[in-house]
N, CA, C and O atoms as a GROMACS GRO file, in nm:
protein
  420
    1MET      N    1  -3.195  -0.786 -13.108
    1MET     CA    2  -3.091  -0.674 -13.139
    1MET      C    3  -3.167  -0.533 -13.157
    1MET      O    4  -3.126  -0.434 -13.096
    2HIS      N    5  -3.283  -0.527 -13.246
    2HIS     CA    6  -3.354  -0.411 -13.253
    2HIS      C    7  -3.403  -0.365 -13.109
    2HIS      O    8  -3.379  -0.253 -13.066
    3ARG      N    9  -3.458  -0.442 -13.053
    3ARG     CA   10  -3.514  -0.415 -12.919
    3ARG      C   11  -3.420  -0.350 -12.849
    3ARG      O   12  -3.451  -0.238 -12.808
    4LEU      N   13  -3.280  -0.403 -12.815
    4LEU     CA   14  -3.192  -0.357 -12.744
    4LEU      C   15  -3.155  -0.223 -12.790
    4LEU      O   16  -3.150  -0.135 -12.704
    5LEU      N   17  -3.126  -0.189 -12.922
    5LEU     CA   18  -3.104  -0.072 -12.966
    5LEU      C   19  -3.225   0.038 -12.946
    5LEU      O   20  -3.195   0.153 -12.915
    6LEU      N   21  -3.342   0.005 -12.962
    6LEU     CA   22  -3.460   0.098 -12.913
    6LEU      C   23  -3.444   0.132 -12.771
    6LEU      O   24  -3.467   0.247 -12.735
    7LEU      N   25  -3.403   0.036 -12.683
    7LEU     CA   26  -3.417   0.042 -12.547
    7LEU      C   27  -3.293   0.162 -12.506
    7LEU      O   28  -3.313   0.265 -12.441
    8VAL      N   29  -3.176   0.121 -12.558
    8VAL     CA   30  -3.060   0.217 -12.549
    8VAL      C   31  -3.094   0.361 -12.597
    8VAL      O   32  -3.058   0.459 -12.533
    9LEU      N   33  -3.159   0.368 -12.701
    9LEU     CA   34  -3.197   0.499 -12.766
    9LEU      C   35  -3.291   0.579 -12.666
    9LEU      O   36  -3.273   0.695 -12.627
   10GLY      N   37  -3.391   0.496 -12.634
   10GLY     CA   38  -3.498   0.551 -12.562
   10GLY      C   39  -3.441   0.600 -12.418
   10GLY      O   40  -3.485   0.704 -12.369
   11LEU      N   41  -3.352   0.530 -12.358
   11LEU     CA   42  -3.295   0.562 -12.227
   11LEU      C   43  -3.203   0.692 -12.251
   11LEU      O   44  -3.214   0.791 -12.178
   12THR      N   45  -3.117   0.686 -12.354
   12THR     CA   46  -3.030   0.807 -12.395
   12THR      C   47  -3.109   0.931 -12.394
   12THR      O   48  -3.086   1.029 -12.323
   13SER      N   49  -3.223   0.915 -12.494
   13SER     CA   50  -3.292   1.044 -12.508
   13SER      C   51  -3.375   1.084 -12.380
   13SER      O   52  -3.413   1.200 -12.363
   14GLN      N   53  -3.397   0.990 -12.299
   14GLN     CA   54  -3.474   1.044 -12.179
   14GLN      C   55  -3.368   1.105 -12.091
   14GLN      O   56  -3.400   1.208 -12.032
   15LEU      N   57  -3.263   1.062 -12.075
   15LEU     CA   58  -3.157   1.119 -11.999
   15LEU      C   59  -3.116   1.254 -12.048
   15LEU      O   60  -3.083   1.338 -11.964
   16ALA      N   61  -3.115   1.282 -12.173
   16ALA     CA   62  -3.097   1.419 -12.242
   16ALA      C   63  -3.192   1.513 -12.200
   16ALA      O   64  -3.157   1.628 -12.174
   17PHE      N   65  -3.320   1.473 -12.189
   17PHE     CA   66  -3.431   1.553 -12.148
   17PHE      C   67  -3.419   1.587 -12.009
   17PHE      O   68  -3.438   1.704 -11.976
   18THR      N   69  -3.387   1.494 -11.914
   18THR     CA   70  -3.402   1.524 -11.762
   18THR      C   71  -3.258   1.597 -11.705
   18THR      O   72  -3.247   1.640 -11.590
   19THR      N   73  -3.156   1.602 -11.800
   19THR     CA   74  -3.033   1.649 -11.733
   19THR      C   75  -3.001   1.790 -11.796
   19THR      O   76  -2.903   1.851 -11.752
   20SER      N   77  -3.075   1.845 -11.892
   20SER     CA   78  -3.054   1.966 -11.945
   20SER      C   79  -3.125   2.087 -11.886
   20SER      O   80  -3.248   2.092 -11.874
   21ALA      N   81  -3.045   2.182 -11.850
   21ALA     CA   82  -3.130   2.298 -11.796
   21ALA      C   83  -3.176   2.382 -11.907
   21ALA      O   84  -3.121   2.379 -12.018
   22THR      N   85  -3.287   2.466 -11.877
   22THR     CA   86  -3.354   2.537 -11.966
   22THR      C   87  -3.344   2.697 -11.933
   22THR      O   88  -3.300   2.736 -11.825
   23ALA      N   89  -3.382   2.772 -12.019
   23ALA     CA   90  -3.371   2.933 -12.003
   23ALA      C   91  -3.478   2.968 -11.896
   23ALA      O   92  -3.475   3.082 -11.851
   24ASN      N   93  -3.575   2.878 -11.850
   24ASN     CA   94  -3.683   2.916 -11.774
   24ASN      C   95  -3.632   2.869 -11.611
   24ASN      O   96  -3.720   2.839 -11.531
   25ASP      N   97  -3.515   2.865 -11.577
   25ASP     CA   98  -3.448   2.807 -11.463
   25ASP      C   99  -3.484   2.676 -11.409
   25ASP      O  100  -3.484   2.653 -11.288
   26GLU      N  101  -3.515   2.586 -11.503
   26GLU     CA  102  -3.529   2.456 -11.474
   26GLU      C  103  -3.387   2.394 -11.433
   26GLU      O  104  -3.288   2.434 -11.494
   27VAL      N  105  -3.375   2.313 -11.347
   27VAL     CA  106  -3.239   2.250 -11.321
   27VAL      C  107  -3.248   2.096 -11.336
   27VAL      O  108  -3.354   2.033 -11.328
   28ASP      N  109  -3.129   2.045 -11.357
   28ASP     CA  110  -3.101   1.900 -11.374
   28ASP      C  111  -3.143   1.817 -11.260
   28ASP      O  112  -3.155   1.877 -11.153
   29GLU      N  113  -3.165   1.699 -11.263
   29GLU     CA  114  -3.202   1.622 -11.140
   29GLU      C  115  -3.086   1.592 -11.058
   29GLU      O  116  -3.103   1.562 -10.939
   30TYR      N  117  -2.960   1.597 -11.111
   30TYR     CA  118  -2.844   1.598 -11.026
   30TYR      C  119  -2.823   1.713 -10.928
   30TYR      O  120  -2.780   1.692 -10.814
   31THR      N  121  -2.854   1.840 -10.975
   31THR     CA  122  -2.855   1.962 -10.890
   31THR      C  123  -2.961   1.955 -10.794
   31THR      O  124  -2.934   1.999 -10.682
   32VAL      N  125  -3.089   1.905 -10.816
   32VAL     CA  126  -3.182   1.876 -10.715
   32VAL      C  127  -3.136   1.762 -10.611
   32VAL      O  128  -3.173   1.775 -10.495
   33GLU      N  129  -3.063   1.661 -10.644
   33GLU     CA  130  -3.016   1.553 -10.578
   33GLU      C  131  -2.918   1.614 -10.468
   33GLU      O  132  -2.932   1.591 -10.348
   34LEU      N  133  -2.804   1.707 -10.529
   34LEU     CA  134  -2.722   1.755 -10.460
   34LEU      C  135  -2.776   1.852 -10.329
   34LEU      O  136  -2.729   1.857 -10.215
   35TYR      N  137  -2.874   1.917 -10.379
   35TYR     CA  138  -2.939   2.021 -10.298
   35TYR      C  139  -3.012   1.946 -10.184
   35TYR      O  140  -3.010   1.995 -10.071
   36GLU      N  141  -3.076   1.832 -10.208
   36GLU     CA  142  -3.139   1.754 -10.098
   36GLU      C  143  -3.050   1.690 -10.006
   36GLU      O  144  -3.067   1.679  -9.884
   37LEU      N  145  -2.939   1.641 -10.084
   37LEU     CA  146  -2.820   1.570  -9.986
   37LEU      C  147  -2.741   1.663  -9.907
   37LEU      O  148  -2.698   1.629  -9.797
   38TYR      N  149  -2.718   1.780  -9.955
   38TYR     CA  150  -2.616   1.869  -9.871
   38TYR      C  151  -2.662   2.000  -9.840
   38TYR      O  152  -2.593   2.070  -9.766
   39CYS      N  153  -2.775   2.047  -9.888
   39CYS     CA  154  -2.807   2.185  -9.860
   39CYS      C  155  -2.945   2.190  -9.768
   39CYS      O  156  -2.955   2.275  -9.680
   40THR      N  157  -3.032   2.112  -9.788
   40THR     CA  158  -3.150   2.139  -9.701
   40THR      C  159  -3.138   2.148  -9.550
   40THR      O  160  -3.221   2.212  -9.487
   41ALA      N  161  -3.021   2.076  -9.481
   41ALA     CA  162  -3.009   2.091  -9.349
   41ALA      C  163  -2.999   2.229  -9.303
   41ALA      O  164  -3.041   2.266  -9.194
   42CYS      N  165  -2.939   2.306  -9.392
   42CYS     CA  166  -2.936   2.447  -9.342
   42CYS      C  167  -3.043   2.542  -9.434
   42CYS      O  168  -3.119   2.618  -9.375
   43HIS      N  169  -3.044   2.536  -9.547
   43HIS     CA  170  -3.107   2.623  -9.638
   43HIS      C  171  -3.253   2.597  -9.642
   43HIS      O  172  -3.323   2.674  -9.708
   44ALA      N  173  -3.312   2.488  -9.573
   44ALA     CA  174  -3.447   2.474  -9.563
   44ALA      C  175  -3.486   2.471  -9.404
   44ALA      O  176  -3.594   2.424  -9.368
   45VAL      N  177  -3.402   2.518  -9.323
   45VAL     CA  178  -3.432   2.543  -9.176
   45VAL      C  179  -3.408   2.672  -9.147
   45VAL      O  180  -3.291   2.709  -9.137
   46ALA      N  181  -3.513   2.759  -9.128
   46ALA     CA  182  -3.499   2.907  -9.087
   46ALA      C  183  -3.404   2.929  -8.966
   46ALA      O  184  -3.324   3.022  -8.972
   47ALA      N  185  -3.408   2.852  -8.862
   47ALA     CA  186  -3.330   2.864  -8.738
   47ALA      C  187  -3.190   2.846  -8.773
   47ALA      O  188  -3.115   2.893  -8.688
   48SER      N  189  -3.127   2.786  -8.884
   48SER     CA  190  -3.004   2.785  -8.908
   48SER      C  191  -2.922   2.917  -8.936
   48SER      O  192  -2.800   2.920  -8.919
   49GLY      N  193  -2.992   3.020  -8.976
   49GLY     CA  194  -2.936   3.154  -9.008
   49GLY      C  195  -2.882   3.160  -9.153
   49GLY      O  196  -2.840   3.265  -9.200
   50ALA      N  197  -2.884   3.048  -9.217
   50ALA     CA  198  -2.860   3.040  -9.365
   50ALA      C  199  -2.965   3.102  -9.458
   50ALA      O  200  -3.085   3.102  -9.430
   51PRO      N  201  -2.920   3.149  -9.554
   51PRO     CA  202  -3.034   3.200  -9.654
   51PRO      C  203  -3.130   3.102  -9.702
   51PRO      O  204  -3.084   3.010  -9.770
   52GLN      N  205  -3.240   3.105  -9.682
   52GLN     CA  206  -3.339   3.012  -9.716
   52GLN      C  207  -3.356   2.997  -9.861
   52GLN      O  208  -3.360   3.096  -9.935
   53ALA      N  209  -3.367   2.860  -9.909
   53ALA     CA  210  -3.374   2.845 -10.051
   53ALA      C  211  -3.519   2.874 -10.086
   53ALA      O  212  -3.616   2.856 -10.012
   54PHE      N  213  -3.519   2.922 -10.214
   54PHE     CA  214  -3.654   2.982 -10.277
   54PHE      C  215  -3.715   3.085 -10.231
   54PHE      O  216  -3.837   3.091 -10.244
   55THR      N  217  -3.645   3.184 -10.169
   55THR     CA  218  -3.701   3.298 -10.105
   55THR      C  219  -3.624   3.437 -10.164
   55THR      O  220  -3.533   3.430 -10.247
   56SER      N  221  -3.664   3.539 -10.121
   56SER     CA  222  -3.599   3.650 -10.151
   56SER      C  223  -3.470   3.673 -10.076
   56SER      O  224  -3.395   3.766 -10.104
   57ASP      N  225  -3.447   3.586  -9.980
   57ASP     CA  226  -3.304   3.592  -9.896
   57ASP      C  227  -3.186   3.603  -9.981
   57ASP      O  228  -3.084   3.652  -9.932
   58TRP      N  229  -3.185   3.560 -10.111
   58TRP     CA  230  -3.082   3.566 -10.193
   58TRP      C  231  -3.055   3.695 -10.276
   58TRP      O  232  -2.947   3.719 -10.332
   59GLN      N  233  -3.152   3.767 -10.278
   59GLN     CA  234  -3.150   3.892 -10.380
   59GLN      C  235  -3.016   3.976 -10.330
   59GLN      O  236  -2.945   4.022 -10.420
   60ASP      N  237  -2.983   3.996 -10.207
   60ASP     CA  238  -2.872   4.095 -10.163
   60ASP      C  239  -2.744   4.019 -10.202
   60ASP      O  240  -2.651   4.077 -10.257
   61ARG      N  241  -2.742   3.902 -10.175
   61ARG     CA  242  -2.612   3.803 -10.205
   61ARG      C  243  -2.596   3.798 -10.352
   61ARG      O  244  -2.480   3.806 -10.394
   62LEU      N  245  -2.702   3.787 -10.446
   62LEU     CA  246  -2.680   3.778 -10.591
   62LEU      C  247  -2.626   3.913 -10.620
   62LEU      O  248  -2.530   3.916 -10.697
   63ASP      N  249  -2.672   4.028 -10.571
   63ASP     CA  250  -2.615   4.156 -10.609
   63ASP      C  251  -2.460   4.166 -10.597
   63ASP      O  252  -2.396   4.245 -10.667
   64LYS      N  253  -2.394   4.075 -10.498
   64LYS     CA  254  -2.245   4.072 -10.478
   64LYS      C  255  -2.181   3.996 -10.605
   64LYS      O  256  -2.059   3.993 -10.621
   65GLY      N  257  -2.262   3.942 -10.683
   65GLY     CA  258  -2.198   3.874 -10.798
   65GLY      C  259  -2.197   3.721 -10.786
   65GLY      O  260  -2.189   3.667 -10.675
   66MET      N  261  -2.205   3.646 -10.904
   66MET     CA  262  -2.206   3.504 -10.886
   66MET      C  263  -2.064   3.446 -10.852
   66MET      O  264  -2.048   3.340 -10.790
   67ASP      N  265  -1.970   3.523 -10.897
   67ASP     CA  266  -1.822   3.474 -10.872
   67ASP      C  267  -1.786   3.494 -10.729
   67ASP      O  268  -1.692   3.428 -10.685
   68THR      N  269  -1.850   3.579 -10.650
   68THR     CA  270  -1.828   3.592 -10.503
   68THR      C  271  -1.914   3.493 -10.426
   68THR      O  272  -1.868   3.448 -10.320
   69LEU      N  273  -2.029   3.455 -10.467
   69LEU     CA  274  -2.109   3.351 -10.400
   69LEU      C  275  -2.043   3.218 -10.443
   69LEU      O  276  -2.036   3.134 -10.353
   70VAL      N  277  -2.001   3.188 -10.544
   70VAL     CA  278  -1.939   3.063 -10.560
   70VAL      C  279  -1.807   3.045 -10.492
   70VAL      O  280  -1.782   2.939 -10.435
   71ASN      N  281  -1.719   3.148 -10.495
   71ASN     CA  282  -1.606   3.147 -10.414
   71ASN      C  283  -1.652   3.128 -10.247
   71ASN      O  284  -1.597   3.047 -10.172
   72ASN      N  285  -1.741   3.202 -10.214
   72ASN     CA  286  -1.776   3.201 -10.072
   72ASN      C  287  -1.827   3.040 -10.036
   72ASN      O  288  -1.806   2.983  -9.929
   73SER      N  289  -1.886   2.993 -10.132
   73SER     CA  290  -1.944   2.837 -10.099
   73SER      C  291  -1.845   2.745 -10.108
   73SER      O  292  -1.849   2.644 -10.039
   74ILE      N  293  -1.736   2.773 -10.204
   74ILE     CA  294  -1.613   2.686 -10.200
   74ILE      C  295  -1.538   2.691 -10.071
   74ILE      O  296  -1.516   2.586 -10.012
   75THR      N  297  -1.492   2.816 -10.017
   75THR     CA  298  -1.402   2.835  -9.914
   75THR      C  299  -1.483   2.829  -9.776
   75THR      O  300  -1.426   2.800  -9.670
   76GLY      N  301  -1.610   2.856  -9.785
   76GLY     CA  302  -1.689   2.851  -9.657
   76GLY      C  303  -1.699   2.998  -9.611
   76GLY      O  304  -1.608   3.078  -9.631
   77ILE      N  305  -1.810   3.031  -9.550
   77ILE     CA  306  -1.827   3.171  -9.501
   77ILE      C  307  -1.934   3.154  -9.387
   77ILE      O  308  -2.031   3.078  -9.394
   78GLY      N  309  -1.899   3.243  -9.271
   78GLY     CA  310  -1.984   3.229  -9.166
   78GLY      C  311  -1.997   3.077  -9.111
   78GLY      O  312  -1.894   3.015  -9.088
   79ASN      N  313  -2.106   3.026  -9.094
   79ASN     CA  314  -2.133   2.895  -9.026
   79ASN      C  315  -2.128   2.796  -9.148
   79ASN      O  316  -2.131   2.677  -9.116
   80MET      N  317  -2.121   2.826  -9.280
   80MET     CA  318  -2.111   2.745  -9.384
   80MET      C  319  -1.992   2.690  -9.404
   80MET      O  320  -1.904   2.771  -9.433
   81PRO      N  321  -1.950   2.536  -9.396
   81PRO     CA  322  -1.832   2.479  -9.418
   81PRO      C  323  -1.789   2.498  -9.567
   81PRO      O  324  -1.874   2.526  -9.652
   82ALA      N  325  -1.673   2.483  -9.594
   82ALA     CA  326  -1.615   2.484  -9.729
   82ALA      C  327  -1.684   2.375  -9.802
   82ALA      O  328  -1.695   2.262  -9.755
   83MET      N  329  -1.734   2.413  -9.928
   83MET     CA  330  -1.826   2.324 -10.017
   83MET      C  331  -1.939   2.275  -9.951
   83MET      O  332  -1.993   2.173  -9.993
   84GLY      N  333  -1.992   2.344  -9.834
   84GLY     CA  334  -2.104   2.290  -9.768
   84GLY      C  335  -2.102   2.152  -9.756
   84GLY      O  336  -2.210   2.094  -9.770
   85THR      N  337  -2.001   2.087  -9.731
   85THR     CA  338  -1.958   1.948  -9.684
   85THR      C  339  -1.992   1.867  -9.807
   85THR      O  340  -2.005   1.745  -9.791
   86CYS      N  341  -2.008   1.919  -9.929
   86CYS     CA  342  -2.027   1.843 -10.053
   86CYS      C  343  -1.889   1.804 -10.125
   86CYS      O  344  -1.837   1.873 -10.212
   87GLY      N  345  -1.838   1.685 -10.076
   87GLY     CA  346  -1.702   1.647 -10.132
   87GLY      C  347  -1.711   1.605 -10.292
   87GLY      O  348  -1.612   1.618 -10.364
   88GLU      N  349  -1.816   1.562 -10.333
   88GLU     CA  350  -1.840   1.556 -10.476
   88GLU      C  351  -1.867   1.663 -10.572
   88GLU      O  352  -1.878   1.644 -10.694
   89CYS      N  353  -1.879   1.786 -10.509
   89CYS     CA  354  -1.926   1.898 -10.603
   89CYS      C  355  -1.794   1.978 -10.651
   89CYS      O  356  -1.693   1.996 -10.583
   90ALA      N  357  -1.814   2.019 -10.771
   90ALA     CA  358  -1.730   2.103 -10.837
   90ALA      C  359  -1.775   2.252 -10.834
   90ALA      O  360  -1.886   2.278 -10.789
   91ALA      N  361  -1.697   2.344 -10.878
   91ALA     CA  362  -1.741   2.486 -10.875
   91ALA      C  363  -1.861   2.491 -10.951
   91ALA      O  364  -1.954   2.563 -10.914
   92GLU      N  365  -1.870   2.416 -11.062
   92GLU     CA  366  -2.001   2.438 -11.148
   92GLU      C  367  -2.117   2.394 -11.072
   92GLU      O  368  -2.225   2.450 -11.087
   93ASP      N  369  -2.102   2.294 -10.987
   93ASP     CA  370  -2.203   2.245 -10.906
   93ASP      C  371  -2.257   2.347 -10.812
   93ASP      O  372  -2.376   2.375 -10.800
   94MET      N  373  -2.163   2.399 -10.749
   94MET     CA  374  -2.197   2.514 -10.656
   94MET      C  375  -2.270   2.624 -10.721
   94MET      O  376  -2.372   2.671 -10.670
   95GLU      N  377  -2.222   2.666 -10.834
   95GLU     CA  378  -2.309   2.768 -10.906
   95GLU      C  379  -2.438   2.724 -10.934
   95GLU      O  380  -2.529   2.806 -10.916
   96ASP      N  381  -2.468   2.602 -10.978
   96ASP     CA  382  -2.583   2.542 -11.002
   96ASP      C  383  -2.672   2.545 -10.892
   96ASP      O  384  -2.787   2.586 -10.906
   97LEU      N  385  -2.626   2.504 -10.782
   97LEU     CA  386  -2.680   2.501 -10.649
   97LEU      C  387  -2.742   2.634 -10.604
   97LEU      O  388  -2.851   2.652 -10.550
   98ILE      N  389  -2.647   2.723 -10.638
   98ILE     CA  390  -2.677   2.877 -10.583
   98ILE      C  391  -2.804   2.924 -10.673
   98ILE      O  392  -2.903   2.978 -10.623
   99ARG      N  393  -2.789   2.898 -10.807
   99ARG     CA  394  -2.892   2.937 -10.900
   99ARG      C  395  -3.040   2.870 -10.875
   99ARG      O  396  -3.150   2.922 -10.893
  100TYR      N  397  -3.012   2.751 -10.831
  100TYR     CA  398  -3.124   2.674 -10.784
  100TYR      C  399  -3.204   2.732 -10.659
  100TYR      O  400  -3.322   2.767 -10.662
  101MET      N  401  -3.132   2.737 -10.564
  101MET     CA  402  -3.175   2.805 -10.429
  101MET      C  403  -3.228   2.940 -10.446
  101MET      O  404  -3.324   2.982 -10.381
  102ALA      N  405  -3.164   3.009 -10.536
  102ALA     CA  406  -3.213   3.158 -10.560
  102ALA      C  407  -3.337   3.178 -10.610
  102ALA      O  408  -3.393   3.286 -10.590
  103GLN      N  409  -3.400   3.075 -10.684
  103GLN     CA  410  -3.533   3.097 -10.748
  103GLN      C  411  -3.626   3.117 -10.647
  103GLN      O  412  -3.620   3.053 -10.542
  104GLU      N  413  -3.715   3.207 -10.671
  104GLU     CA  414  -3.826   3.216 -10.574
  104GLU      C  415  -3.952   3.129 -10.622
  104GLU      O  416  -3.996   3.136 -10.737
  105LYS      N  417  -4.001   3.051 -10.525
  105LYS     CA  418  -4.109   2.984 -10.582
  105LYS      C  419  -4.241   3.022 -10.523
  105LYS      O  420  -4.344   2.970 -10.565
   0.00000   0.00000   0.00000
């Protein structure tokens, strides 16, 4: 019984550390997974015309405000389909994805 309790506590604490974003722009694993599944086809391919992730391509867009960017990602804009084809994404996920891609690395 004690081993099971320790295992559950250990897994719970590990999950808490891996899913919380911090002030230094770290993102949770779920956001990274969504990015890899739904965003890389365009935002990691320069020929797509989409703003490239982790570059200064995002600065002018960020100047328009996060609400505008989230709304555009939800409704679609230009060649980007609504929700970027991410049927499981919520508005909060779209904001997290934008913040993640807008980081310069």
